[in-house]
C-alpha positions as CSV (number, residue, x, y, z in Angstrom):
1,M,-14.9,7.5,-6.7
2,K,-11.6,5.9,-7.6
3,I,-10.8,2.3,-6.6
4,F,-7.4,0.8,-5.5
5,A,-6.9,-2.9,-5.3
6,H,-5.7,-3.5,-1.7
7,R,-2.7,-5.8,-1.7
8,G,-3.9,-6.7,-5.2
9,C,-7.0,-8.6,-5.6
10,S,-6.6,-9.9,-2.2
11,G,-10.2,-11.0,-1.7
12,V,-10.0,-13.6,-4.2
13,Y,-6.2,-14.3,-4.5
14,P,-3.6,-14.6,-1.7
15,E,-2.7,-11.1,-0.8
16,N,0.5,-9.4,-2.0
17,T,1.3,-12.1,-4.5
18,L,2.0,-12.0,-8.2
19,A,-1.3,-13.7,-8.8
20,A,-3.2,-11.0,-6.9
21,F,-1.3,-8.2,-8.8
22,E,-1.7,-9.9,-12.2
23,A,-5.5,-9.9,-11.6
24,A,-5.5,-6.3,-10.6
25,S,-3.5,-5.3,-13.5
26,K,-6.3,-6.4,-15.8
27,L,-8.9,-4.2,-14.2
28,P,-9.9,-0.7,-15.3
29,I,-9.3,0.7,-11.8
30,E,-7.3,3.7,-10.6
31,G,-4.5,1.7,-8.9
32,I,-3.1,-1.0,-6.6
33,E,-1.7,-0.9,-3.1
34,L,1.1,-3.0,-1.8
35,D,3.3,-3.3,1.3
36,V,7.2,-3.4,1.4
37,H,9.6,-4.7,3.9
38,L,13.3,-5.2,3.8
39,S,14.8,-8.7,4.1
40,K,17.9,-9.5,6.1
41,D,20.2,-9.2,3.0
42,G,18.5,-5.9,1.9
43,E,15.9,-7.1,-0.6
44,L,12.7,-5.2,-1.1
45,V,10.0,-8.0,-0.4
46,V,6.3,-7.5,-0.8
47,I,4.4,-8.8,2.3
48,H,2.1,-6.9,4.8
49,D,3.2,-8.3,8.3
50,E,6.5,-8.1,10.1
51,L,6.1,-11.8,10.6
52,V,5.6,-14.4,7.8
53,D,3.5,-16.5,10.0
54,R,0.0,-15.5,8.8
55,T,0.4,-15.6,5.1
56,T,3.1,-18.3,4.6
57,N,4.0,-21.8,5.8
58,G,7.0,-20.2,7.7
59,K,7.6,-18.6,11.0
60,G,9.6,-15.5,12.0
61,F,10.3,-12.0,11.1
62,V,10.8,-10.8,7.6
63,K,13.9,-8.7,8.7
64,D,15.7,-11.8,10.1
65,M,15.3,-13.9,7.0
66,T,17.4,-13.7,3.7
67,S,15.7,-13.2,0.4
68,E,16.5,-16.8,-0.5
69,E,14.9,-18.0,2.8
70,L,11.8,-15.9,2.1
71,R,11.4,-17.3,-1.4
72,Q,11.4,-20.9,-0.1
73,L,8.1,-20.1,1.7
74,D,4.7,-21.0,0.3
75,A,2.6,-17.8,0.3
76,G,-0.5,-19.0,-1.4
77,S,-1.8,-22.2,0.0
78,W,-3.1,-20.5,3.2
79,K,-5.7,-19.0,1.0
80,A,-6.7,-22.0,-1.1
81,A,-5.1,-25.1,-2.4
82,D,-5.2,-23.7,-5.9
83,F,-2.5,-21.2,-5.0
84,N,-0.1,-23.6,-3.6
85,G,3.5,-22.5,-4.6
86,E,2.8,-18.8,-4.8
87,R,5.9,-17.0,-3.3
88,I,6.6,-13.8,-1.5
89,P,7.4,-11.5,-4.5
90,F,10.2,-8.9,-4.7
91,L,9.2,-5.3,-5.4
92,H,10.8,-5.3,-8.8
93,E,8.7,-8.2,-9.9
94,V,5.4,-6.5,-8.9
95,L,6.3,-3.3,-10.4
96,T,7.4,-4.9,-13.7
97,I,3.6,-6.1,-14.0
98,F,2.5,-2.6,-14.3
99,V,5.1,-1.2,-16.8
100,E,2.7,-1.4,-19.6
101,T,-0.5,-0.3,-17.7
102,D,-1.4,3.3,-16.4
103,H,-2.3,2.2,-12.8
104,V,-1.2,4.4,-9.8
105,L,1.3,2.3,-7.6
106,N,0.7,3.0,-4.0
107,I,3.7,1.5,-2.1
108,E,3.4,1.4,1.6
109,L,6.7,1.6,3.4
110,K,6.3,-0.8,6.4
111,S,8.8,0.9,8.6
112,D,6.5,1.9,11.5
113,I,7.5,-1.2,13.6
114,F,11.1,-1.8,12.4
115,P,12.8,1.3,10.9
116,Y,14.5,-0.5,8.0
117,P,17.3,2.2,7.4
118,G,17.8,2.8,3.8
119,M,14.6,1.2,2.6
120,A,13.1,4.4,1.2
121,D,16.2,5.1,-1.0
122,R,16.2,1.5,-2.3
123,V,12.4,1.9,-3.2
124,M,13.1,5.2,-4.9
125,E,16.1,3.8,-6.8
126,L,13.8,1.2,-8.4
127,V,11.0,3.7,-9.0
128,Q,13.4,6.0,-10.8
129,K,14.9,3.2,-12.8
130,L,11.6,2.1,-14.1
131,G,10.4,5.8,-14.7
132,F,7.4,5.5,-12.3
133,E,8.0,8.8,-10.5
134,E,4.7,10.2,-11.8
135,R,2.7,7.1,-11.1
136,V,3.8,6.3,-7.4
137,I,2.5,7.3,-4.0
138,L,4.6,6.4,-1.1
139,S,2.5,6.0,2.1
140,S,3.4,4.9,5.6
141,F,2.3,4.9,9.2
142,D,5.9,5.9,9.7
143,H,5.6,9.7,9.5
144,E,9.4,10.0,9.9
145,V,10.1,8.3,6.7
146,L,7.5,10.3,5.0
147,R,9.4,13.5,6.0
148,Y,12.5,12.0,4.8
149,V,11.0,11.2,1.4
150,S,9.4,14.7,1.2
151,E,12.8,16.4,1.9
152,T,14.9,14.0,-0.2
153,Y,12.6,13.3,-3.1
154,P,10.2,16.3,-3.3
155,Q,9.0,15.2,-6.7
156,I,7.3,12.0,-5.3
157,H,3.8,12.0,-4.0
158,T,3.4,10.9,-0.4
159,A,0.4,10.2,1.7
160,C,0.1,10.0,5.5
161,L,-1.5,6.9,6.8
162,T,-3.5,6.9,10.1
163,M,-6.1,4.7,11.9
164,E,-6.7,7.4,14.5
165,V,-9.3,10.2,14.7
166,M,-7.0,13.2,14.5
167,V,-7.5,16.8,15.6
168,D,-6.7,19.4,13.0
169,F,-5.2,16.8,10.7
170,P,-4.6,19.3,7.9
171,A,-2.2,21.3,10.2
172,Y,-0.4,18.1,11.1
173,L,0.1,17.1,7.5
174,K,1.7,20.3,6.7
175,T,4.5,19.6,9.3
176,I,5.6,16.5,7.4
177,P,4.7,17.7,4.7
178,A,2.4,15.2,3.0
179,P,-0.3,16.3,0.6
180,D,-2.7,13.4,0.9
181,A,-4.5,11.4,3.8
182,H,-5.0,7.7,3.8
183,V,-7.4,7.1,6.8
184,L,-9.4,4.3,8.2
185,F,-12.7,4.7,6.6
186,P,-15.0,5.6,9.6
187,T,-12.8,8.5,10.4
188,A,-13.4,10.0,6.8
189,L,-17.2,10.4,7.9
190,R,-16.3,12.5,11.0
191,Q,-15.1,16.0,11.6
192,M,-11.7,14.9,10.6
193,G,-12.9,14.2,7.1
194,Q,-14.7,17.4,6.8
195,E,-11.7,19.3,7.8
196,L,-9.5,17.5,5.3
197,R,-12.1,18.2,2.5
198,A,-12.4,21.9,3.5
199,A,-8.6,22.1,3.2
200,G,-8.7,20.5,-0.2
201,I,-6.7,17.4,0.9
202,P,-7.4,14.3,-1.1
203,I,-8.8,11.4,1.2
204,R,-8.4,7.8,0.4
205,A,-10.1,5.5,2.8
206,F,-9.2,1.8,3.8
207,T,-10.3,-0.9,3.8
208,V,-13.8,-0.8,2.2
209,N,-15.4,-4.2,1.2
210,D,-19.0,-3.2,1.8
211,K,-21.0,-1.2,-0.8
212,V,-23.0,0.5,1.8
213,Y,-19.9,2.1,3.3
214,A,-18.5,2.7,-0.1
215,D,-21.7,4.7,-1.0
216,M,-21.4,6.7,2.3
217,L,-17.8,7.6,1.6
218,E,-18.7,8.6,-2.1
219,K,-21.4,10.9,-0.8
220,A,-18.9,12.4,1.9
221,G,-16.5,13.3,-1.0
222,V,-13.8,10.7,-0.4
223,E,-11.6,10.5,-3.5
224,A,-10.8,6.8,-3.4
225,I,-11.2,3.6,-1.5
226,F,-8.8,0.6,-1.0
227,T,-10.7,-2.6,-1.3
228,D,-10.0,-6.3,-1.3
229,F,-12.7,-6.8,-3.9
230,P,-12.1,-4.3,-6.6
231,E,-13.8,-6.2,-9.2
232,K,-17.0,-6.0,-7.0
233,F,-17.0,-2.2,-7.2
234,L,-16.6,-1.7,-10.9
């Protein structure tokens, strides 16, 4: 079963920071997962939440802050004092880490709450500039943006994210279309997972930090897991 470092090595390092991604880049795993928002001035910034409150010393929405304002925030000390001074990285900084590796890069477009017009195109401009088209998966809970990516950039791999137990999910994926399913791990063990496997649709499950669950998912035929502790599963 393949392993993706969820927000980098986020169990040990502050999530979605250069420190977390540098650590992941040194591991013999399938890939890494990261989250992208758009700043007020149109910069692609790597952070999970719409608000900066949880993982920085600041407050407010990412969309309401300029890239310079975001860069002033401490994104590391919430995890441990050793990470004081870690910053919210820009997408180009993160991708640059993996130029010399062969990791798959799962970029989650975080436009399911705020639509971030033009973000997908900005991401694709960078992906194409770096020549990463064959190494990138664009995933999202925003299935509208997945349809846009599928229509505009048909060469790019997409994955539909869901936390729900879906009925006839394979048929729904064809309407986007998106070839892969990224699902909350318990749903992969239900009828939904069986239907996906029967349809030949790759399943990647999140977020799996317990070996017992990982073993269950592997036996169920899940292709990959997203984990905060990729080093633990090697």
